[in-house]
C-alpha positions as a LaTeX table, in Angstrom:
\begin{tabular}{lrrr}
\hline
Residue & $x$ (\AA) & $y$ (\AA) & $z$ (\AA) \\
\hline
Unk1 & 37.65 & 19.83 & 34.11 \\
Unk2 & 34.13 & 20.39 & 32.79 \\
Unk3 & 33.76 & 21.49 & 29.20 \\
Unk4 & 31.10 & 23.88 & 27.94 \\
Unk5 & 29.24 & 20.95 & 26.43 \\
Unk6 & 29.25 & 19.16 & 29.81 \\
Unk7 & 27.57 & 22.19 & 31.34 \\
Unk8 & 24.92 & 22.29 & 28.61 \\
Unk9 & 24.24 & 18.57 & 29.01 \\
Unk10 & 23.91 & 18.93 & 32.78 \\
Unk11 & 21.40 & 21.76 & 32.33 \\
Unk12 & 19.39 & 19.64 & 29.91 \\
Unk13 & 19.26 & 16.73 & 32.35 \\
Unk14 & 17.99 & 19.11 & 35.05 \\
Unk15 & 15.24 & 20.25 & 32.67 \\
Unk16 & 16.67 & 23.78 & 32.88 \\
Unk17 & 15.39 & 24.54 & 29.40 \\
Unk18 & 15.19 & 28.32 & 29.83 \\
Unk19 & 18.78 & 28.66 & 31.02 \\
Unk20 & 20.02 & 26.32 & 28.32 \\
Unk21 & 18.21 & 28.24 & 25.57 \\
Unk22 & 19.62 & 31.53 & 26.83 \\
Unk23 & 23.19 & 30.21 & 26.72 \\
Unk24 & 22.74 & 28.73 & 23.26 \\
Unk25 & 20.94 & 31.65 & 21.61 \\
Unk26 & 23.49 & 34.11 & 23.00 \\
Unk27 & 26.21 & 32.00 & 21.42 \\
Unk28 & 28.13 & 31.83 & 24.69 \\
Unk29 & 28.66 & 28.08 & 24.69 \\
Unk30 & 27.35 & 26.80 & 21.39 \\
Unk31 & 28.07 & 28.52 & 18.11 \\
Unk32 & 27.82 & 25.67 & 15.63 \\
Unk33 & 24.98 & 24.63 & 13.33 \\
Unk34 & 23.26 & 22.61 & 16.06 \\
Unk35 & 22.37 & 25.67 & 18.13 \\
Unk36 & 19.08 & 26.48 & 16.32 \\
Unk37 & 17.39 & 23.08 & 16.64 \\
Unk38 & 18.50 & 22.76 & 20.28 \\
Unk39 & 17.15 & 26.25 & 21.04 \\
Unk40 & 13.79 & 25.26 & 19.53 \\
Unk41 & 13.66 & 22.13 & 21.67 \\
Unk42 & 14.51 & 24.21 & 24.74 \\
Unk43 & 11.74 & 26.73 & 24.04 \\
Unk44 & 9.27 & 23.89 & 23.54 \\
Unk45 & 10.40 & 22.07 & 26.68 \\
Unk46 & 10.08 & 25.20 & 28.81 \\
Unk47 & 6.57 & 25.86 & 27.50 \\
Unk48 & 5.50 & 22.33 & 28.41 \\
Unk49 & 7.21 & 22.44 & 31.81 \\
Unk50 & 5.41 & 25.73 & 32.53 \\
Unk51 & 2.09 & 24.06 & 31.58 \\
Unk52 & 1.37 & 26.82 & 29.05 \\
Unk53 & $-1.48$ & 24.69 & 27.69 \\
Unk54 & $-3.06$ & 27.26 & 25.38 \\
Unk55 & 0.11 & 27.25 & 23.27 \\
Unk56 & 0.98 & 23.55 & 23.42 \\
Unk57 & 1.90 & 22.24 & 20.00 \\
Unk58 & 2.31 & 25.67 & 18.44 \\
Unk59 & 5.41 & 26.64 & 16.39 \\
Unk60 & 8.27 & 28.09 & 18.43 \\
Unk61 & 9.88 & 31.41 & 17.53 \\
Unk62 & 13.27 & 29.88 & 18.33 \\
Unk63 & 12.95 & 27.37 & 15.50 \\
Unk64 & 11.24 & 24.23 & 14.25 \\
Unk65 & 10.22 & 21.54 & 16.75 \\
Unk66 & 9.93 & 17.90 & 15.60 \\
Unk67 & 6.36 & 17.10 & 14.56 \\
Unk68 & 6.03 & 14.04 & 16.79 \\
Unk69 & 6.73 & 16.12 & 19.89 \\
Unk70 & 4.29 & 18.83 & 18.83 \\
Unk71 & 1.56 & 16.25 & 18.24 \\
Unk72 & 2.07 & 14.76 & 21.69 \\
Unk73 & 1.78 & 18.20 & 23.29 \\
Unk74 & $-1.39$ & 18.97 & 21.31 \\
Unk75 & $-3.14$ & 16.11 & 23.11 \\
Unk76 & $-3.05$ & 18.33 & 26.24 \\
Unk77 & $-3.77$ & 21.64 & 24.49 \\
Unk78 & $-6.87$ & 23.70 & 25.29 \\
Unk79 & $-8.43$ & 24.69 & 21.93 \\
Unk80 & $-8.39$ & 28.45 & 21.53 \\
Unk81 & $-11.48$ & 28.63 & 19.31 \\
Unk82 & $-14.83$ & 26.88 & 19.55 \\
Unk83 & $-14.38$ & 24.92 & 16.32 \\
Unk84 & $-10.66$ & 24.23 & 16.55 \\
Unk85 & $-9.57$ & 20.67 & 15.81 \\
Unk86 & $-8.20$ & 18.50 & 17.25 \\
Unk87 & $-10.03$ & 19.07 & 20.54 \\
Unk88 & $-7.05$ & 18.26 & 22.75 \\
Unk89 & $-7.85$ & 18.42 & 26.47 \\
Unk90 & $-11.56$ & 18.87 & 25.73 \\
Unk91 & $-11.61$ & 15.48 & 24.03 \\
Unk92 & $-9.80$ & 13.77 & 26.91 \\
Unk93 & $-8.00$ & 14.94 & 30.03 \\
Unk94 & $-6.03$ & 11.73 & 30.36 \\
Unk95 & $-2.99$ & 12.92 & 28.35 \\
Unk96 & $-3.00$ & 16.15 & 30.39 \\
Unk97 & $-2.96$ & 14.23 & 33.67 \\
Unk98 & $-0.11$ & 12.03 & 32.48 \\
Unk99 & 1.79 & 15.20 & 31.62 \\
Unk100 & 0.90 & 16.76 & 35.00 \\
Unk101 & 2.34 & 13.71 & 36.72 \\
Unk102 & 5.58 & 14.08 & 34.76 \\
Unk103 & 5.78 & 17.80 & 35.52 \\
Unk104 & 5.09 & 17.28 & 39.24 \\
Unk105 & 7.88 & 14.68 & 39.43 \\
Unk106 & 10.32 & 17.01 & 37.64 \\
Unk107 & 9.42 & 19.92 & 39.90 \\
Unk108 & 10.05 & 17.67 & 42.90 \\
Unk109 & 13.50 & 16.65 & 41.69 \\
Unk110 & 14.34 & 20.28 & 40.91 \\
Unk111 & 13.01 & 21.33 & 44.34 \\
Unk112 & 10.64 & 23.81 & 42.67 \\
Unk113 & 7.99 & 23.51 & 45.37 \\
Unk114 & 5.92 & 26.55 & 44.39 \\
Unk115 & 5.58 & 25.25 & 40.83 \\
Unk116 & 4.84 & 21.76 & 42.14 \\
Unk117 & 2.02 & 23.04 & 44.35 \\
Unk118 & 0.61 & 25.05 & 41.43 \\
Unk119 & 0.55 & 21.90 & 39.24 \\
Unk120 & $-1.14$ & 19.93 & 42.02 \\
Unk121 & $-3.75$ & 22.67 & 42.34 \\
Unk122 & $-4.51$ & 22.54 & 38.62 \\
Unk123 & $-4.89$ & 18.76 & 38.87 \\
Unk124 & $-7.30$ & 19.15 & 41.77 \\
Unk125 & $-9.47$ & 21.67 & 39.92 \\
Unk126 & $-10.15$ & 19.39 & 36.95 \\
Unk127 & $-10.36$ & 16.00 & 38.70 \\
Unk128 & $-14.19$ & 15.99 & 38.65 \\
Unk129 & $-14.10$ & 16.44 & 34.88 \\
Unk130 & $-11.63$ & 13.57 & 34.63 \\
Unk131 & $-14.15$ & 11.42 & 36.52 \\
Unk132 & $-17.06$ & 12.53 & 34.31 \\
Unk133 & $-15.14$ & 11.74 & 31.12 \\
Unk134 & $-16.23$ & 8.09 & 31.24 \\
Unk135 & $-19.88$ & 9.20 & 31.29 \\
Unk136 & $-19.73$ & 12.13 & 28.87 \\
Unk137 & $-17.44$ & 10.49 & 26.32 \\
Unk138 & $-15.35$ & 13.69 & 26.34 \\
Unk139 & $-13.80$ & 16.05 & 28.88 \\
Unk140 & $-16.64$ & 18.53 & 29.26 \\
Unk141 & $-16.37$ & 19.93 & 25.73 \\
Unk142 & $-18.88$ & 22.83 & 25.61 \\
Unk143 & $-19.65$ & 21.96 & 21.98 \\
Unk144 & $-20.92$ & 18.51 & 23.05 \\
Unk145 & $-21.99$ & 18.73 & 26.68 \\
Unk146 & $-25.64$ & 19.75 & 26.25 \\
Unk147 & $-26.77$ & 16.23 & 25.34 \\
Unk148 & $-25.63$ & 14.92 & 28.73 \\
Unk149 & $-26.77$ & 17.76 & 31.01 \\
Unk150 & $-29.67$ & 19.51 & 29.24 \\
Unk151 & $-33.26$ & 18.58 & 28.61 \\
Unk152 & $-36.42$ & 18.29 & 30.67 \\
Unk153 & $-35.94$ & 18.11 & 34.40 \\
Unk154 & $-32.36$ & 19.40 & 34.33 \\
Unk155 & $-31.34$ & 22.30 & 36.53 \\
Unk156 & $-27.86$ & 22.53 & 34.99 \\
Unk157 & $-27.24$ & 26.18 & 34.13 \\
Unk158 & $-30.87$ & 27.16 & 34.79 \\
Unk159 & $-31.15$ & 30.54 & 36.59 \\
Unk160 & $-32.88$ & 30.61 & 39.95 \\
Unk161 & $-36.07$ & 32.62 & 39.69 \\
Unk162 & $-36.29$ & 35.40 & 42.30 \\
Unk163 & $-38.51$ & 34.44 & 45.20 \\
Unk164 & $-38.43$ & 30.70 & 44.47 \\
Unk165 & $-36.91$ & 28.03 & 46.68 \\
Unk166 & $-33.33$ & 27.05 & 45.85 \\
Unk167 & $-33.26$ & 23.36 & 44.95 \\
Unk168 & $-29.86$ & 23.19 & 43.23 \\
Unk169 & $-26.69$ & 23.09 & 45.32 \\
Unk170 & $-24.58$ & 24.92 & 42.75 \\
Unk171 & $-23.14$ & 28.24 & 43.88 \\
Unk172 & $-23.94$ & 31.38 & 41.91 \\
Unk173 & $-20.56$ & 31.32 & 40.07 \\
Unk174 & $-21.09$ & 27.65 & 39.24 \\
Unk175 & $-24.60$ & 28.29 & 37.88 \\
Unk176 & $-23.24$ & 31.15 & 35.78 \\
Unk177 & $-20.42$ & 28.95 & 34.42 \\
Unk178 & $-22.86$ & 26.11 & 33.63 \\
Unk179 & $-25.17$ & 28.46 & 31.77 \\
Unk180 & $-22.20$ & 29.86 & 29.83 \\
Unk181 & $-20.85$ & 26.44 & 28.85 \\
Unk182 & $-24.13$ & 25.62 & 27.10 \\
Unk183 & $-23.81$ & 28.59 & 24.72 \\
Unk184 & $-20.12$ & 29.50 & 24.54 \\
Unk185 & $-19.49$ & 27.30 & 21.48 \\
Unk186 & $-21.37$ & 29.95 & 19.45 \\
Unk187 & $-19.23$ & 32.81 & 20.73 \\
Unk188 & $-16.20$ & 34.33 & 18.94 \\
Unk189 & $-12.68$ & 33.19 & 19.93 \\
Unk190 & $-12.28$ & 36.01 & 22.46 \\
Unk191 & $-15.39$ & 34.92 & 24.36 \\
Unk192 & $-14.37$ & 31.27 & 24.12 \\
Unk193 & $-10.93$ & 32.01 & 25.58 \\
Unk194 & $-12.42$ & 34.13 & 28.37 \\
Unk195 & $-14.69$ & 31.22 & 29.30 \\
Unk196 & $-11.76$ & 28.77 & 29.42 \\
Unk197 & $-9.69$ & 31.17 & 31.54 \\
Unk198 & $-12.39$ & 32.00 & 34.09 \\
Unk199 & $-15.23$ & 29.49 & 34.08 \\
Unk200 & $-14.33$ & 26.06 & 32.71 \\
Unk201 & $-12.84$ & 24.91 & 36.01 \\
Unk202 & $-16.06$ & 26.01 & 37.74 \\
Unk203 & $-18.03$ & 23.75 & 35.39 \\
Unk204 & $-15.76$ & 20.92 & 36.51 \\
Unk205 & $-16.53$ & 21.76 & 40.14 \\
Unk206 & $-20.26$ & 21.97 & 39.40 \\
Unk207 & $-20.27$ & 18.53 & 37.76 \\
Unk208 & $-18.39$ & 17.19 & 40.76 \\
Unk209 & $-21.07$ & 18.63 & 43.05 \\
Unk210 & $-23.81$ & 17.04 & 40.93 \\
Unk211 & $-22.29$ & 13.60 & 41.44 \\
Unk212 & $-20.85$ & 13.84 & 44.94 \\
Unk213 & $-22.79$ & 16.40 & 46.97 \\
Unk214 & $-26.19$ & 17.21 & 45.49 \\
Unk215 & $-29.06$ & 16.69 & 47.99 \\
Unk216 & $-31.83$ & 16.99 & 45.39 \\
Unk217 & $-30.53$ & 15.37 & 42.15 \\
Unk218 & $-32.05$ & 16.44 & 38.85 \\
Unk219 & $-32.02$ & 14.56 & 35.56 \\
Unk220 & $-28.30$ & 15.28 & 35.11 \\
Unk221 & $-27.85$ & 12.39 & 37.53 \\
Unk222 & $-31.17$ & 10.52 & 37.60 \\
Unk223 & $-31.04$ & 9.73 & 33.86 \\
Unk224 & $-28.08$ & 7.40 & 34.50 \\
Unk225 & $-28.13$ & 3.70 & 35.18 \\
Unk226 & $-27.86$ & 3.11 & 38.95 \\
Unk227 & $-24.50$ & 1.34 & 38.76 \\
Unk228 & $-23.01$ & 4.02 & 36.50 \\
Unk229 & $-24.31$ & 6.74 & 38.81 \\
Unk230 & $-22.95$ & 5.06 & 41.95 \\
Unk231 & $-19.53$ & 4.58 & 40.39 \\
Unk232 & $-19.37$ & 8.19 & 39.17 \\
Unk233 & $-20.45$ & 9.51 & 42.57 \\
Unk234 & $-17.78$ & 7.43 & 44.29 \\
Unk235 & $-15.04$ & 8.77 & 42.03 \\
Unk236 & $-16.24$ & 12.37 & 42.33 \\
Unk237 & $-16.24$ & 12.09 & 46.13 \\
Unk238 & $-12.61$ & 10.97 & 45.97 \\
Unk239 & $-11.85$ & 13.90 & 43.65 \\
Unk240 & $-13.52$ & 16.30 & 46.10 \\
Unk241 & $-11.56$ & 14.84 & 49.01 \\
Unk242 & $-8.32$ & 15.37 & 47.08 \\
Unk243 & $-9.20$ & 18.97 & 46.20 \\
Unk244 & $-10.08$ & 19.68 & 49.84 \\
Unk245 & $-6.94$ & 17.93 & 51.13 \\
Unk246 & $-3.78$ & 19.19 & 52.77 \\
Unk247 & $-1.60$ & 18.99 & 49.65 \\
Unk248 & $-3.82$ & 21.24 & 47.53 \\
Unk249 & $-4.27$ & 23.64 & 50.45 \\
Unk250 & $-0.53$ & 24.29 & 50.43 \\
Unk251 & $-1.19$ & 26.59 & 47.50 \\
Unk252 & $-2.40$ & 29.26 & 49.89 \\
Unk253 & 1.03 & 29.35 & 51.56 \\
Unk254 & 2.91 & 29.77 & 48.27 \\
Unk255 & 3.46 & 32.79 & 45.98 \\
Unk256 & 0.94 & 31.30 & 43.56 \\
Unk257 & $-1.63$ & 31.66 & 46.34 \\
Unk258 & $-2.23$ & 34.46 & 48.84 \\
Unk259 & 1.02 & 34.57 & 50.81 \\
Unk260 & 4.73 & 34.93 & 50.30 \\
Unk261 & 6.04 & 31.69 & 51.75 \\
Unk262 & 7.15 & 28.70 & 49.71 \\
Unk263 & 6.64 & 25.22 & 51.22 \\
Unk264 & 9.74 & 23.14 & 51.75 \\
Unk265 & 10.04 & 19.58 & 50.39 \\
Unk266 & 9.50 & 18.34 & 53.94 \\
Unk267 & 6.28 & 20.36 & 54.23 \\
Unk268 & 5.07 & 18.99 & 50.90 \\
Unk269 & 5.78 & 15.44 & 52.05 \\
Unk270 & 4.00 & 16.03 & 55.34 \\
Unk271 & 0.97 & 17.52 & 53.58 \\
Unk272 & 0.78 & 14.55 & 51.20 \\
Unk273 & 1.01 & 12.15 & 54.15 \\
Unk274 & $-1.99$ & 13.90 & 55.77 \\
Unk275 & $-3.85$ & 13.90 & 52.46 \\
Unk276 & $-3.17$ & 10.18 & 51.97 \\
Unk277 & $-4.57$ & 9.48 & 55.43 \\
Unk278 & $-7.74$ & 11.38 & 54.56 \\
Unk279 & $-8.11$ & 9.76 & 51.13 \\
Unk280 & $-7.63$ & 6.31 & 52.65 \\
Unk281 & $-10.85$ & 6.75 & 54.64 \\
Unk282 & $-12.63$ & 6.53 & 51.30 \\
Unk283 & $-12.93$ & 2.89 & 50.09 \\
Unk284 & $-11.77$ & 3.79 & 46.58 \\
Unk285 & $-8.89$ & 5.81 & 47.98 \\
Unk286 & $-7.89$ & 3.05 & 50.37 \\
Unk287 & $-7.74$ & 0.59 & 47.49 \\
Unk288 & $-5.74$ & 2.99 & 45.29 \\
Unk289 & $-3.24$ & 3.76 & 48.06 \\
Unk290 & $-2.79$ & 0.17 & 49.23 \\
Unk291 & 0.69 & $-0.10$ & 47.73 \\
Unk292 & 3.44 & 2.51 & 47.64 \\
Unk293 & 5.26 & 3.22 & 44.39 \\
Unk294 & 8.47 & 4.99 & 43.44 \\
Unk295 & 6.72 & 8.25 & 42.50 \\
Unk296 & 7.98 & 11.28 & 44.50 \\
Unk297 & 4.51 & 11.64 & 46.05 \\
Unk298 & 3.75 & 7.93 & 46.49 \\
Unk299 & 0.29 & 6.92 & 45.37 \\
Unk300 & $-0.58$ & 10.10 & 43.48 \\
Unk301 & $-0.70$ & 8.35 & 40.07 \\
Unk302 & $-2.88$ & 5.62 & 41.64 \\
Unk303 & $-5.38$ & 8.19 & 42.96 \\
Unk304 & $-5.65$ & 9.88 & 39.56 \\
Unk305 & $-5.99$ & 6.45 & 37.91 \\
Unk306 & $-8.80$ & 5.45 & 40.25 \\
Unk307 & $-10.72$ & 8.63 & 39.47 \\
Unk308 & $-10.17$ & 8.21 & 35.72 \\
Unk309 & $-10.79$ & 4.41 & 35.74 \\
Unk310 & $-7.66$ & 3.90 & 33.65 \\
Unk311 & $-3.96$ & 3.54 & 34.33 \\
Unk312 & $-2.42$ & 7.01 & 34.38 \\
Unk313 & 1.36 & 6.91 & 34.54 \\
Unk314 & 3.69 & 9.90 & 34.18 \\
Unk315 & 4.30 & 10.90 & 30.58 \\
Unk316 & 7.81 & 10.89 & 29.13 \\
Unk317 & 7.41 & 13.93 & 26.87 \\
Unk318 & 9.87 & 16.15 & 28.74 \\
Unk319 & 12.31 & 13.29 & 29.24 \\
Unk320 & 12.19 & 12.67 & 25.49 \\
Unk321 & 12.84 & 16.37 & 24.82 \\
Unk322 & 15.88 & 16.16 & 27.08 \\
Unk323 & 17.15 & 13.08 & 25.27 \\
Unk324 & 16.81 & 14.86 & 21.90 \\
Unk325 & 18.78 & 17.81 & 23.28 \\
Unk326 & 21.59 & 15.73 & 24.76 \\
Unk327 & 21.80 & 13.71 & 21.56 \\
Unk328 & 22.20 & 16.92 & 19.55 \\
Unk329 & 24.89 & 18.15 & 21.91 \\
Unk330 & 26.88 & 14.90 & 21.84 \\
\hline
\end{tabular}
């Protein structure tokens, strides 16, 4: 016969942090002195699993979270003010992609397909920025980006004069986002947060277009060494192929998109199989997908790694949270 503690442990191992916290804070199954620290870990774990990046690494109302876990989450946090330090995901997107890989795997094992598709969509939006990180030395931080994209001969964020020929392939929203990113570091926190919510992903898309699709390159690209430029373009084309692929397009059939259906695990697998076929037509994608792995969507970590030019494996942050919880319950 299962005990109350067995139930709590099972919930923890299923990453059911919200349900576990509710049971503990209500005192239904745990009324001893260990309830408060476990509740704090649950609140933290749920925030990370939900990819609530603006609040990663912040104190939890449920209680104190161990500092080492908070620091690991802060590596994927989006700074909520222009001068906030550390810079988190604006310094590097690599920790965020490792966390995304862990979250996607957990969502797969929990059969949370709508949340899985949402995480995949987020990954697709910022892949061009992940590719550009090797060139910029940061992940598109508005406080530092001007040196790489501004200056004479650059059309990055430059308005199109009425009546003149359009020579930049950026869309109007992309041009607006690029212009904003060059000045938003001087705005108050409210303006900074509005930019991150609505326009930062468009800057990522614009940079991807510069490298992969632009027909009339400006100095954003021509200032680079030829080998660096070719490598960046190759990786941004792979990022664009992923974002345009069948797996990301599933979002439009899920509640997080424009419909009311939720894809089944079989539909997700089929979409990833089609996406893999498409990505394999690209030399870089073919190389990345040459060998299957044990990841629920085989080859996804390899694709992200190829775009980032570094080995990106799933993080263990949520697994470590679970281990702390089960240890406290033992």
